[in-house]
All heavy atoms as an XYZ file, in Angstrom:
798
protein
N     168.390    189.114     26.647
C     167.641    188.138     27.236
C     168.149    187.694     28.659
O     167.384    187.593     29.476
C     167.510    186.859     26.330
C     166.690    185.794     26.769
S     164.956    186.311     26.873
C     164.099    184.883     26.855
N     169.503    187.654     28.711
C     169.950    187.340     30.120
C     169.680    188.408     31.191
O     169.406    188.109     32.226
C     171.458    186.970     29.947
O     172.177    188.123     29.601
N     169.757    189.734     30.675
C     169.445    190.815     31.621
C     167.934    190.656     31.991
O     167.636    190.845     33.274
C     169.774    192.130     30.928
C     169.289    193.280     31.881
C     171.297    192.248     30.749
N     167.082    190.337     31.096
C     165.670    190.221     31.363
C     165.436    189.077     32.402
O     164.745    189.252     33.347
C     164.846    189.967     30.113
C     163.501    189.671     30.361
C     162.584    190.650     30.719
C     162.972    188.342     30.304
C     161.260    190.440     30.885
C     161.618    188.071     30.414
C     160.805    189.086     30.684
N     166.191    187.999     32.233
C     165.974    186.827     33.150
C     166.541    187.232     34.562
O     165.937    186.776     35.562
C     166.644    185.560     32.600
C     165.911    184.931     31.388
C     166.788    183.828     30.817
C     164.596    184.487     31.807
N     167.713    187.922     34.573
C     168.249    188.214     35.874
C     167.229    189.204     36.649
O     167.058    189.082     37.840
C     169.650    188.835     35.633
C     170.546    187.734     35.297
C     170.055    189.511     37.030
C     172.015    188.324     34.784
N     166.683    190.098     35.859
C     165.758    191.017     36.421
C     164.530    190.358     37.017
O     164.138    190.655     38.104
C     165.258    192.110     35.463
O     166.439    192.811     34.804
C     164.276    193.117     35.970
N     163.986    189.362     36.314
C     162.840    188.627     36.801
C     163.279    187.839     38.050
O     162.440    187.928     39.034
C     162.390    187.527     35.687
C     161.787    188.314     34.562
C     161.379    186.636     36.251
C     160.536    189.083     34.817
N     164.376    187.139     38.021
C     164.812    186.397     39.280
C     165.049    187.265     40.485
O     164.652    186.964     41.574
C     166.115    185.599     38.942
C     165.981    184.403     38.092
C     167.343    183.812     37.746
C     165.087    183.420     38.620
N     165.665    188.552     40.181
C     165.849    189.470     41.324
C     164.544    189.881     41.917
O     164.302    190.093     43.144
C     166.697    190.556     40.892
C     168.208    190.217     40.839
C     169.005    191.433     40.304
C     168.780    189.906     42.220
N     163.551    190.180     40.985
C     162.286    190.646     41.421
C     161.585    189.559     42.178
O     160.879    189.934     43.317
C     161.454    191.025     40.132
O     162.073    192.073     39.421
N     161.560    188.286     41.822
C     160.996    187.341     42.497
C     161.606    187.106     43.849
O     160.952    186.989     44.988
C     161.017    185.982     41.732
C     160.184    185.861     40.483
C     160.533    184.596     39.772
C     158.638    185.827     40.846
N     162.948    187.147     43.968
C     163.649    187.058     45.249
C     163.320    188.163     46.141
O     162.958    187.877     47.321
C     165.151    186.946     44.939
C     165.898    187.102     46.245
C     166.065    185.910     46.998
C     166.660    188.203     46.674
C     166.726    185.878     48.215
C     167.268    188.235     47.833
C     167.335    187.157     48.655
N     163.349    189.430     45.590
C     162.968    190.511     46.476
C     161.635    190.541     46.997
O     161.314    190.743     48.164
C     163.361    191.827     45.762
C     164.798    192.074     45.594
C     165.048    193.391     44.998
N     164.503    194.445     45.897
C     164.930    195.644     45.977
N     165.937    196.097     45.290
N     164.386    196.466     46.866
N     160.682    190.151     46.176
C     159.345    190.047     46.622
C     159.020    188.938     47.630
O     158.454    189.256     48.745
N     159.757    187.829     47.440
C     159.581    186.862     48.480
C     160.431    187.097     49.747
O     159.763    186.902     50.841
C     160.289    185.457     47.884
C     160.429    184.377     48.871
C     161.430    183.936     49.478
C     159.145    183.594     49.334
N     161.171    182.850     50.278
C     159.828    182.620     50.305
C     157.860    183.508     49.208
C     159.073    181.669     51.028
C     157.104    182.583     49.887
C     157.672    181.817     50.782
N     161.404    187.773     49.669
C     162.194    188.117     50.798
C     161.480    189.299     51.630
O     161.375    189.187     52.901
C     163.629    188.731     50.317
C     164.506    188.888     51.456
O     164.503    188.034     52.444
N     165.432    189.834     51.464
N     160.814    190.118     50.957
C     160.077    191.196     51.726
C     158.781    190.568     52.288
O     158.425    190.996     53.339
C     159.621    192.285     50.722
C     160.849    193.144     50.374
C     160.454    194.288     49.371
O     159.134    194.590     49.260
O     161.352    194.856     48.789
N     158.188    189.578     51.603
C     156.950    189.012     52.206
C     157.255    188.172     53.555
O     156.649    188.322     54.420
C     156.325    188.082     51.165
C     154.961    187.559     51.536
C     153.939    188.757     51.493
C     152.528    188.193     51.681
N     151.625    189.151     51.891
N     158.272    187.344     53.311
C     158.614    186.583     54.484
C     159.200    187.492     55.588
O     158.888    187.377     56.813
C     159.765    185.554     54.087
C     160.487    184.764     55.316
C     159.168    184.549     53.271
N     160.098    188.534     55.212
C     160.679    189.413     56.288
C     159.618    190.192     56.926
O     159.902    190.658     58.141
N     158.532    190.449     56.322
C     157.491    191.203     56.984
C     157.070    190.655     58.166
O     156.550    191.363     59.230
C     156.328    191.518     56.093
O     155.656    190.363     55.788
N     157.013    189.314     58.445
C     156.582    188.695     59.713
C     157.512    189.229     60.793
O     157.080    189.533     61.891
C     156.728    187.182     59.538
C     156.461    186.485     60.832
C     155.134    186.340     61.337
C     157.494    186.086     61.650
C     154.989    185.654     62.504
C     157.276    185.397     62.873
C     155.941    185.247     63.248
N     158.817    189.153     60.569
C     159.814    189.635     61.578
C     159.640    191.177     61.827
O     159.536    191.584     62.925
C     161.199    189.288     61.164
C     162.245    189.777     62.107
C     161.256    187.698     61.041
N     159.543    191.860     60.809
C     159.509    193.333     60.841
C     158.131    193.885     61.485
O     158.163    194.936     62.259
C     159.674    194.014     59.633
C     161.179    193.755     59.079
C     161.402    194.161     57.549
O     160.451    194.756     57.029
O     162.526    193.888     57.032
N     157.063    193.117     61.254
C     155.731    193.713     61.746
C     155.476    193.047     63.192
O     154.501    193.470     63.766
C     154.617    193.136     60.816
C     154.675    193.860     59.478
O     155.359    194.849     59.399
O     154.104    193.334     58.459
N     156.320    192.209     63.695
C     156.133    191.668     65.072
C     156.618    192.844     66.046
O     157.685    193.482     65.750
C     157.007    190.444     65.210
O     156.422    189.395     64.450
N     155.890    192.949     67.101
C     156.311    193.785     68.158
C     157.358    193.181     69.078
O     157.034    192.803     70.249
C     155.119    194.287     68.896
C     155.386    195.432     69.952
O     156.397    196.121     69.756
O     154.664    195.560     70.931
N     158.595    192.922     68.532
C     159.558    192.246     69.258
C     160.848    193.058     69.215
O     161.253    193.744     68.175
C     159.869    190.956     68.487
C     161.050    190.187     69.188
C     158.728    189.972     68.559
N     161.639    193.223     70.319
C     162.775    193.987     70.461
C     163.945    193.130     70.110
O     164.877    193.589     69.540
C     162.903    194.646     71.860
C     161.873    195.672     72.055
O     161.419    196.378     71.148
O     161.439    195.735     73.226
N     163.954    191.825     70.441
C     165.107    191.035     70.376
C     164.719    189.590     69.878
O     163.799    189.083     70.479
C     166.082    190.865     71.537
C     167.148    189.914     71.390
C     166.537    192.243     72.011
N     165.381    189.068     68.892
C     165.197    187.659     68.479
C     166.502    186.970     68.922
O     167.582    187.397     68.656
C     165.049    187.591     66.868
C     163.840    188.205     66.388
C     163.594    189.458     65.970
C     162.433    187.568     66.217
N     162.376    189.680     65.551
C     161.632    188.598     65.605
C     162.067    186.289     66.459
C     160.362    188.160     65.346
C     160.832    185.855     66.167
C     159.929    186.885     65.540
N     166.346    185.781     69.586
C     167.436    184.939     70.008
C     167.454    183.727     69.149
O     166.529    182.994     68.927
C     167.204    184.555     71.634
C     168.426    183.619     72.007
C     167.098    185.811     72.308
N     168.645    183.483     68.658
C     168.920    182.303     67.828
C     170.224    181.810     68.114
O     171.118    182.287     68.722
C     168.809    182.766     66.213
N     170.459    180.472     67.497
C     171.795    179.907     67.692
C     172.834    180.631     66.847
O     172.444    181.266     65.855
C     171.658    178.507     67.258
N     174.091    180.550     67.283
C     175.212    181.065     66.673
C     175.276    180.497     65.136
O     175.117    179.394     64.929
C     176.516    180.759     67.356
C     177.797    181.237     66.575
C     176.528    181.373     68.723
N     175.455    181.366     64.197
C     175.519    181.025     62.739
C     174.232    181.010     62.103
O     174.071    180.891     60.925
N     173.104    181.311     62.731
C     171.744    181.405     62.154
C     171.724    182.659     61.248
O     171.924    183.678     61.770
C     170.699    181.438     63.070
O     170.788    180.238     63.873
C     169.254    181.485     62.473
N     171.490    182.437     59.971
C     171.354    183.629     59.131
C     170.114    183.758     58.344
O     169.934    184.615     57.542
C     172.621    183.837     58.148
C     172.730    182.592     57.336
O     171.912    181.757     57.231
N     173.833    182.569     56.634
N     169.170    182.796     58.570
C     167.989    182.706     57.796
C     166.848    182.476     58.731
O     166.879    181.383     59.400
C     168.026    181.676     56.735
C     166.879    181.695     55.762
O     165.786    182.284     56.052
O     166.917    181.086     54.713
N     165.791    183.276     58.814
C     164.715    183.098     59.706
C     164.015    181.763     59.485
O     163.443    181.107     60.392
C     163.795    184.249     59.706
C     162.562    184.173     60.607
C     162.799    184.304     62.003
C     161.427    184.005     60.171
C     161.717    184.134     62.840
C     160.339    183.900     61.021
C     160.374    183.918     62.303
N     163.791    181.449     58.156
C     162.850    180.399     57.849
C     163.549    178.999     57.709
O     162.974    177.993     58.003
C     162.081    180.742     56.564
C     161.102    181.885     56.792
C     160.451    182.217     55.466
C     160.072    181.522     57.860
N     164.715    178.940     57.117
C     165.336    177.710     56.672
C     166.343    177.156     57.825
O     166.639    176.051     57.747
C     166.064    177.814     55.443
N     166.738    177.990     58.684
C     167.734    177.537     59.677
C     167.053    176.775     60.878
O     165.863    177.169     61.315
C     168.375    178.801     60.244
N     167.723    175.794     61.317
C     167.294    175.075     62.463
C     167.889    175.688     63.710
O     169.023    175.264     64.093
C     167.519    173.593     62.391
N     167.260    176.669     64.308
C     167.865    177.350     65.508
C     166.911    177.045     66.690
O     165.832    177.681     66.846
C     167.918    178.823     65.335
O     168.379    179.505     66.478
N     167.239    176.081     67.427
C     166.386    175.641     68.570
C     167.048    175.791     69.864
O     168.035    175.213     70.019
C     165.790    174.193     68.331
C     164.976    173.761     69.431
C     165.236    173.988     66.953
N     166.436    176.582     70.746
C     167.016    176.759     72.068
C     166.044    175.911     72.997
O     164.918    176.076     72.979
C     166.918    178.195     72.440
C     167.312    178.327     73.934
S     167.037    180.162     74.540
C     168.346    180.999     73.857
N     166.739    174.970     73.670
C     165.944    173.967     74.641
C     165.174    174.933     75.623
O     165.831    175.960     76.088
C     167.048    173.232     75.310
C     168.225    173.296     74.394
C     168.128    174.620     73.654
N     163.937    174.628     75.957
C     163.188    175.416     76.866
C     163.992    175.504     78.344
O     163.758    176.484     78.964
C     161.815    174.915     77.023
C     160.906    175.424     75.937
C     159.471    174.646     76.094
C     160.706    176.749     75.730
N     164.732    174.555     78.617
C     165.427    174.551     79.849
C     166.439    175.695     79.841
O     166.590    176.420     80.908
C     166.164    173.303     80.087
C     165.348    171.988     80.141
C     164.966    171.476     78.834
O     165.816    171.488     77.932
O     163.837    170.881     78.712
N     167.067    175.965     78.729
C     167.886    177.181     78.603
C     167.136    178.462     78.510
O     167.618    179.481     79.022
C     168.835    177.023     77.533
C     169.802    175.768     77.654
O     169.984    175.338     78.834
O     170.362    175.291     76.653
N     166.044    178.419     77.773
C     165.181    179.665     77.634
C     164.719    180.111     78.965
O     164.443    181.419     78.961
C     164.132    179.380     76.651
N     164.510    179.386     79.815
C     163.959    179.785     81.240
C     164.961    180.762     81.930
O     164.546    181.527     82.657
C     163.615    178.529     82.064
C     163.239    178.906     83.477
C     162.571    177.668     81.439
N     166.166    180.681     81.436
C     167.281    181.551     82.020
C     166.824    183.091     81.624
O     167.287    183.952     82.318
C     168.547    181.197     81.543
C     169.104    179.838     81.917
C     170.441    179.608     81.227
C     169.351    179.815     83.456
N     166.143    183.152     80.636
C     165.670    184.533     80.217
C     164.811    185.185     81.292
O     164.685    186.508     81.331
C     164.831    184.554     78.868
C     165.657    184.041     77.638
C     164.830    183.866     76.460
C     166.891    184.980     77.348
N     164.143    184.393     82.056
C     163.347    185.069     83.248
C     164.102    185.788     84.325
O     163.598    186.657     84.881
C     162.561    183.836     83.922
C     161.475    183.280     83.050
O     160.919    183.947     82.266
O     161.164    181.988     83.255
N     165.489    185.351     84.269
C     166.310    185.991     85.313
C     166.892    187.260     84.758
O     167.504    188.048     85.626
C     167.484    185.056     85.639
C     167.000    183.749     86.397
O     165.827    183.905     86.940
O     167.737    182.758     86.274
N     166.707    187.630     83.535
C     167.158    188.911     82.992
C     166.146    190.034     83.311
O     165.099    189.956     82.747
C     167.472    188.801     81.504
C     167.977    190.109     80.977
C     168.468    187.705     81.258
N     166.477    190.980     84.139
C     165.451    191.958     84.575
C     165.077    192.897     83.360
O     163.943    193.380     83.638
C     166.032    192.873     85.825
C     167.245    193.626     85.377
C     166.279    191.926     86.977
C     167.722    194.579     86.343
N     165.834    193.007     82.394
C     165.312    193.889     81.410
C     164.399    193.306     80.443
O     163.728    193.890     79.530
C     166.517    194.435     80.492
O     167.305    193.373     80.025
C     167.440    195.290     81.404
N     164.157    191.922     80.500
C     163.173    191.178     79.678
C     161.885    191.148     80.411
O     161.686    190.427     81.480
C     163.683    189.794     79.361
C     165.093    189.919     78.494
C     162.675    189.049     78.570
C     165.644    188.532     78.213
N     160.832    191.853     79.798
C     159.564    191.923     80.452
C     158.793    190.537     80.128
O     158.020    189.901     80.979
C     158.724    193.033     80.002
C     159.328    194.328     80.422
C     158.459    195.508     79.902
O     157.326    195.207     79.419
O     159.031    196.662     79.832
N     158.959    190.089     78.918
C     158.138    188.855     78.501
C     158.823    188.274     77.327
O     159.423    188.933     76.434
C     156.711    189.376     78.076
C     155.813    188.311     77.785
C     154.417    189.013     77.384
O     154.318    190.174     77.096
O     153.386    188.240     77.607
N     158.873    186.881     77.281
C     159.461    186.211     76.107
C     158.588    185.005     75.761
O     157.731    184.595     76.611
C     160.861    185.718     76.514
C     160.960    184.629     77.559
C     161.128    184.927     78.897
C     160.865    183.196     77.381
N     161.154    183.773     79.616
C     160.985    182.750     78.614
C     160.659    182.515     76.263
C     160.935    181.335     78.840
C     160.667    181.136     76.520
C     160.849    180.629     77.763
N     158.675    184.497     74.652
C     157.883    183.370     74.249
C     158.679    182.646     73.093
O     159.288    183.200     72.182
C     156.602    183.910     73.509
O     155.817    182.927     73.035
N     158.507    181.305     73.112
C     159.154    180.452     72.083
C     158.485    180.648     70.842
O     157.268    180.797     70.719
C     159.176    179.055     72.682
C     157.970    179.158     73.595
C     157.837    180.430     74.142
N     159.060    180.399     69.734
C     158.516    180.322     68.379
C     159.387    179.335     67.580
O     160.609    179.264     67.787
C     158.512    181.650     67.671
C     157.840    181.513     66.358
C     159.880    182.297     67.505
C     157.520    182.932     65.537
N     158.666    178.504     66.760
C     159.444    177.564     65.863
C     158.848    177.613     64.484
O     157.688    177.833     64.371
C     159.301    176.192     66.555
C     160.340    175.247     65.803
C     157.916    175.665     66.485
C     160.529    173.968     66.549
N     159.736    177.690     63.505
C     159.327    177.761     62.205
C     159.939    176.483     61.418
O     161.176    176.288     61.596
C     159.835    179.003     61.444
C     159.415    179.032     60.020
C     159.241    180.251     62.269
N     159.168    175.854     60.648
C     159.699    174.618     60.092
C     159.157    174.640     58.517
O     157.931    174.763     58.356
C     159.262    173.345     60.616
C     159.971    173.106     61.927
C     161.450    172.707     61.626
N     162.190    172.596     62.864
C     162.942    173.512     63.373
N     163.209    174.512     62.780
N     163.524    173.239     64.510
N     159.928    174.440     57.537
C     159.495    174.256     56.205
C     158.972    172.895     56.010
O     159.418    171.996     56.610
C     160.751    174.464     55.376
C     161.867    174.253     56.197
C     161.303    174.543     57.578
N     157.706    172.811     55.351
C     157.085    171.489     55.128
C     156.553    171.410     53.789
O     156.288    172.369     53.102
C     155.847    171.287     56.207
C     156.350    171.476     57.549
S     154.983    171.325     58.706
C     154.634    169.654     58.578
N     156.254    170.244     53.386
C     155.579    169.919     52.070
C     154.143    169.569     52.349
O     153.813    168.937     53.415
N     153.218    169.963     51.465
C     151.884    169.689     51.638
C     151.235    169.332     50.355
O     151.850    169.509     49.242
C     151.114    170.856     52.459
N     149.975    168.913     50.378
C     149.244    168.713     49.118
C     148.065    169.557     49.052
O     147.297    169.643     49.990
C     148.794    167.203     48.969
C     147.964    166.888     47.776
C     150.048    166.316     49.059
N     148.000    170.407     47.935
C     146.782    171.356     47.722
C     145.792    170.444     46.936
O     146.161    169.895     45.961
N     144.505    170.651     47.362
C     143.410    169.910     46.655
C     142.340    170.879     46.369
O     141.982    171.580     47.310
C     142.860    168.759     47.543
C     141.777    168.079     46.695
C     143.991    167.708     47.874
N     141.825    170.965     45.140
C     140.719    171.633     44.774
C     139.464    171.004     45.037
O     139.269    169.808     44.809
C     140.751    172.095     43.270
C     141.881    172.994     43.071
C     141.897    173.415     41.509
O     140.756    173.484     40.934
O     142.890    173.695     40.931
N     138.449    171.614     45.778
C     137.093    170.967     46.041
C     136.107    171.802     45.569
O     136.007    173.057     45.621
C     136.961    170.907     47.558
C     135.564    170.356     48.004
C     138.157    170.225     48.198
N     135.272    171.198     44.650
C     134.130    171.919     44.009
C     132.980    172.051     44.975
O     133.002    171.633     46.165
C     133.706    171.216     42.815
C     133.196    169.782     42.956
O     132.796    169.444     44.106
O     133.118    169.014     42.029
N     131.899    172.674     44.557
C     130.693    172.990     45.293
C     130.046    171.708     45.868
O     129.399    171.756     46.945
C     129.733    173.875     44.529
C     130.309    175.250     44.258
O     131.165    175.671     45.022
O     129.801    175.833     43.262
N     130.159    170.678     45.136
C     129.604    169.330     45.595
C     130.410    168.638     46.569
O     130.017    167.630     47.152
C     129.289    168.437     44.337
N     131.656    169.164     46.878
C     132.525    168.589     47.823
C     133.478    167.464     47.193
O     134.125    166.759     47.883
N     133.550    167.469     45.936
C     134.336    166.541     45.245
C     135.753    167.007     45.022
O     136.028    168.177     44.640
C     133.800    166.175     43.818
O     132.499    165.778     43.985
C     134.679    165.046     43.191
N     136.766    166.302     45.576
C     138.139    166.837     45.423
C     138.791    166.327     44.174
O     138.502    165.310     43.585
C     138.955    166.037     46.657
N     139.623    167.230     43.621
C     140.220    166.964     42.401
C     141.512    167.928     42.328
O     141.696    168.860     43.079
C     139.441    167.191     41.172
O     139.089    168.659     41.126
N     142.491    167.567     41.274
C     143.544    168.531     41.221
C     144.600    168.633     42.200
O     144.828    169.659     42.724
N     145.150    167.513     42.663
C     146.204    167.603     43.642
C     147.460    168.241     43.166
O     147.870    167.945     42.140
C     146.536    166.168     44.263
C     145.452    165.506     44.999
C     145.801    164.146     45.568
O     147.021    163.822     45.473
O     145.072    163.426     46.315
N     148.073    169.134     43.966
C     149.319    169.828     43.703
C     150.122    169.791     44.983
O     149.777    170.005     46.018
C     149.115    171.163     43.180
O     147.971    171.864     43.832
C     148.956    171.192     41.619
N     151.495    169.614     44.719
C     152.461    169.691     45.836
C     152.669    171.123     46.168
O     152.950    171.852     45.166
C     153.638    168.930     45.569
C     153.489    167.459     45.443
O     152.655    166.894     46.083
O     154.268    166.842     44.721
N     152.678    171.576     47.330
C     152.946    172.850     47.698
C     153.877    172.955     48.861
O     154.028    172.019     49.641
C     151.668    173.737     48.062
C     150.924    173.055     49.288
C     150.800    173.878     46.900
C     149.743    173.817     49.789
N     154.731    173.996     48.945
C     155.629    174.265     50.029
C     154.982    175.207     51.036
O     154.526    176.299     50.583
C     156.968    174.854     49.610
C     157.632    173.822     48.694
O     157.592    172.643     48.989
O     158.251    174.209     47.704
N     154.981    174.906     52.260
C     154.447    175.717     53.373
C     155.457    175.891     54.499
O     156.361    175.055     54.592
C     153.105    175.253     53.916
C     153.276    173.926     54.564
C     152.049    175.235     52.791
C     152.020    173.445     55.346
N     155.216    176.954     55.273
C     156.054    177.108     56.488
C     155.129    176.994     57.649
O     154.206    177.823     57.772
C     156.803    178.370     56.439
C     157.963    178.411     55.649
N     157.893    178.703     54.312
C     159.264    178.080     55.906
C     159.124    178.580     53.773
N     159.883    178.161     54.719
N     155.336    176.011     58.661
C     154.513    175.891     59.788
C     155.186    176.786     60.891
O     156.414    176.658     61.179
C     154.544    174.443     60.229
C     153.843    174.166     61.534
C     152.367    174.294     61.470
C     154.150    172.753     62.101
N     154.399    177.666     61.440
C     154.894    178.624     62.467
C     154.173    178.285     63.791
O     153.048    178.426     63.811
C     154.638    180.097     62.147
C     155.397    180.352     60.850
C     155.116    181.018     63.269
C     155.219    181.837     60.284
N     154.917    177.752     64.680
C     154.274    177.389     66.028
C     154.667    178.420     67.150
O     155.773    178.924     67.035
N     153.695    178.761     67.850
C     153.829    179.801     68.949
C     152.952    179.386     70.122
O     152.206    178.538     70.175
C     153.636    181.150     68.459
C     152.129    181.428     68.018
C     151.274    181.974     69.023
C     151.640    180.976     66.850
C     150.002    182.131     68.706
C     150.316    181.128     66.648
C     149.409    181.713     67.472
O     148.069    181.817     67.143
N     153.291    180.162     71.288
C     152.544    179.927     72.472
C     151.164    180.599     72.302
O     150.994    181.796     72.359
C     153.251    180.545     73.654
C     152.634    180.208     75.009
O     151.559    179.687     75.052
O     153.261    180.498     76.022
N     150.170    179.657     72.241
C     148.788    180.188     71.856
C     148.146    180.854     73.283
O     147.230    181.780     73.136
C     147.796    179.110     71.544
N     148.759    180.471     74.430
C     148.215    181.130     75.683
C     148.514    182.559     75.762
O     147.793    183.394     76.207
C     148.814    180.420     76.866
C     148.151    179.019     77.137
C     148.659    178.424     78.359
O     149.142    179.102     79.364
O     148.593    177.055     78.453
N     149.822    182.927     75.364
C     150.155    184.337     75.435
C     149.870    185.050     74.140
O     149.796    186.341     74.227
C     151.667    184.542     75.711
O     152.470    183.958     74.550
C     152.034    183.768     76.930
N     149.726    184.376     73.090
C     149.424    185.047     71.742
C     150.740    185.739     71.203
O     150.626    186.341     70.122
N     151.836    185.656     71.860
C     152.999    186.321     71.352
C     153.418    185.537     70.062
O     153.384    184.367     70.063
C     154.171    186.245     72.358
C     153.875    187.254     73.591
S     155.339    187.233     74.747
C     156.595    187.903     73.698
N     153.935    186.253     69.047
C     154.417    185.709     67.845
C     153.265    185.118     67.022
O     153.605    184.584     66.001
C     155.548    184.656     68.078
O     156.547    185.073     68.873
N     152.125    185.350     67.310
C     150.959    184.731     66.660
C     150.521    185.564     65.316
O     150.776    186.779     65.419
């Protein structure tokens, strides 16, 4: 039974990890810049002030850069029937991903 439970937990972890990691892997990005010690794309608070990020403009090998911010949040899911009546509230976990809509990078 314990081997079965460990297999289930590992399967869930690997599936979640691949789904979340696909955002990073599918992005056409050569380099991600983060704070020292950041080891998790979603849960870590790695914020570079835009005043410091502007220094990236002076690096001649960087053609284009864009800020991105990811924050875990809680939300409430509500089911709405065809008549527009709401029912069945459930708490859900979401990740808010903010990016520069003008350039579309990281979108």
